[in-house]
C-alpha positions, 0 to 999 in steps of 0.5 A, a space after each residue: 548277500 552276506 553269510 549271516 544273511 544267508 543263514 538267517 534267510 526265512 527261505 528254505 531254498 536260500 538256507 539249503 543252497 547257501 546262495 541268494 535267490 538271484 544265483 539259483 540255477 536249474 540244477 539248484 532246483 533239482 538238488 533242492 527237490 531231490 533233497 527235500 522230497 518235493 512232490 509237486 511243482 506249481 507255475 505261478 503267473 499274473 494275467 491281465 486281471 492281476 491275479 496269480 494263475 496256477 498250472 500244477 505238476 505232479 512229479 514222477 521223476 527228477 527227469 520229469 522235473 528237469 523236462 518241466 524246468 527246461 522247457 515250461 509248458 504251453 498255456 491259452 493266452 487268449 484266456 489270460 489276456 484279452 488283447 490275444 485272439 483265439 485263432 493264435 493263442 498259444 503261449 509258453 510260460 517258463 519259469 524263473 528259477 530265482 522266484 522258487 519257494 516252498 508253497 506254505 499252504 500245500 498238503 504235500 512238499 511243493 514248490 512254486 516258481 513264477 513264470 515269464 510269458 513267450 510267444 510262438 517264436 520263443 521271444 518274450 511276449 511284447 505286451 505281456 506286463 511283466 516284460 513291459 516292465 523288464 523292457 522299461 528297467 533295462 531302458 532305464 539303466 542303460 540311459 541313466 546308468 542307475 538302477 531303479 528300486 522300489 517298494 509297495 505299501 500294501 493296504 487291505 481290509 479284513 472283513 468279518 462278523 462283528 465281534 463285540 469284545 474290545 471294540 475298536 474305535 471308528 477310524 481310529 485303527 492306526 497301530 492299534 494292537 491286539 485285542 482291539 486290533 482282531 486280525 493281527 494273527 493273520 497279518 503276523 502270518 502273512 509276514 512270516 509266509 511272504 518272507 519264506 517265499 523270498 519277499 523282503 518285508 520291512 514291517 506290518 501294522 494296522 491302519 487307520 481303517 476301522 468300523 462296523 456296519 450292519 453287523 460287519 466288522 471292517 478292519 485295515 492293515 498294511 504290510 510294507 516292503 523293503 526297497 528291491 529291484 523294481 521287478 522283484 519289488 512287484 513279484 513280492 507284491 503279487 505273491 503277498 496278495 495271494 498269501 494274504 487271500 489264501 489265509 483270509 480263506 482259511 480263516 473264513 474272512 474276506 481279504 480285500 484290496 479294494 480302494 474303497 469299502 464305503 464313502 466316509 471311511 478310510 480307502 486303501 492305497 498302494 503307495 509306491 516309494 522309488 529310489 535310484 542306486 548307483 554302485 549301491 549308493 543312494 543317488 536321491 540325496 546329495 549334501 544331506 538334501 534331495 538331489 537334483 537327480 530326485 527332483 527331476 525324477 519327481 517332475 517327470 512323474 508329476 508331468 504324466 501322473 494323470 496318465 498314470 492312473 490308467 495302470 494305478 486306478 483302474 476300477 470306478 470305485 478307485 475315484 471314490 477314494 481320490 477325494 479331498 480330506 482323505 489323505 489321498 491326492 487330488 491334485 498334481 503336486 509334491 512336497 516334503 513329509 505332506 500327506 495331502 500331496 501326490 508325491 511326498 518325500 518322506 523322512 529318509 533318516 539322514 543322520 539317523 546316528 544322532 538320534 541313536 546315540 541320544 536314545 542310547 548314551 551307552 553308544 558313544 560312536 554310533 555308525 553312520 546310517 546311510 540315507 534311506 531316502 525315497 520318494 513315494 507316489 501316492 495315487 495307486 490303489 489295489 486295483 493297479 496293474 503292478 507290472 504296467 504301473 511300476 513301468 509306467 513310473 520308471 518311464 516317467 522317472 526316465 522322462 523327468 531326468 532328461 526333460 529340459 525344464 525338469 528342475 523349474 517344473 518341480 519348484 513350480 509344483 512344490 507346496 509346503 502346506 495342506 492344500 485341503 485347508 480353507 486358507 490354502 484353497 487359492 494354492 489348490 485351485 492353481 494345481 492341475 486336477 487328477 482325473 475323476 473317472 476311469 473314462 477321464 484317466 483313459 483320455 489322459 493316457 491317450 494325450 500323453 501316450 507317446 511318453 509310454 510308447 517311447 522306445 517301444 516300451 509299451 506296445 501301441 496295441 496294449 495301450 489301446 486295449 487298456 484305454 478301451 478298458 477304462 472307457 467301457 466303464 462309462 463312469 464320468 461323473 460317477 461321484 456326483 450320481 452316487 451321492 447319498 445312494 447307499 445301496 448303489 455305492 454298496 453294490 459298486 463295492 461289492 462288484 469290485 471287492 476282489 480286484 486285482 
């Protein structure tokens, strides 16, 4: 992190301590708290439902804060995870100093810190989603020599009373500006708070979804992040969802990350972009083209994509989004710049210096830009267990890199057209389909669980619990059963409006 990056960082701790958050120590936190009059500390941690939990501490001395930071605190694990028995439920939550940020909503100066879970022996909780991701990334780096970076595209709806001034156009909200986009202010405020909390945001904009129904206005937005080491990529999304909901609460509107608001309108996905790095270099390209490593990675993801829905599409309404003609995938395939596929290879700014010079003739010798190439997994939605989903993608990528026939598999599943067009129906018919329900997703995970259990990354009991929960929805054939039943669809959407 350069001096300029530190001096311009929106994170108050980075600026005060003059070091990147990755280097924060306990003493740094103590020094910042004392110098800035911090009165409270909040421990934050994501449990099984994906939402941030909170433990509040009022500080009365520097020594008290030292004790909190050193030893963490006990919590009731059985109330946080369904796989923990009440008879032996005590867990520890231990703060991760690099995640500290000043709470933007607190009435008094308050520090928030994300925590990890530990068992009664002081060891990381094996079935904690956060630790599963950590294990997956450590294994991946050890076996491949690459670091795994990721970013999320966080889509959400703002739901409010209809405002008749400057009406938006139905399903034409993409990149609309205020005043036709009514809730740009929430998005802009969220961008500020997320960056202050340490998030690395690429941009924000309004999305396609825009409609009014029964006097209620529905407006879709998106916040996209920059590539980060996979653990931090999840942390910034978890914090961002909390910040957006807090802003919605304060503005008196609903913020929903639900995959589907109503049939026939754009659903909200959670597209995940991924890239591999070695010695700071993007390994997704070679000689200006997608590298063999990237193609093997894609092959591994496609090989277990159906099972990955168990972590990325966890509620019945997830499968109302995964339907044809909605820019959501239904078949297992990949392609370049193709929004009908499961894995998309977007533009990667290869040779962007040529464009810069063309647009700016006064730049005679533009600096050669490095490739920003990623690959995008387009299946997940806001119901995802983010830690397990990203862990699954890391495991799938490693699986592909070492899969003997990976390049052949990638070639066989490549498509260069919109598979939903009638003239391409024959292509779609030869491709394997994604699950159509939570129940079917659980069945696919059962068949391919060995890939995830390999090297002890996903504990058997944790996968059993995931399968049990998915099957409990009993949603086989749900789309067909709900066809034309507006009231039943509305009831189901409202049930899962604030999922994850």
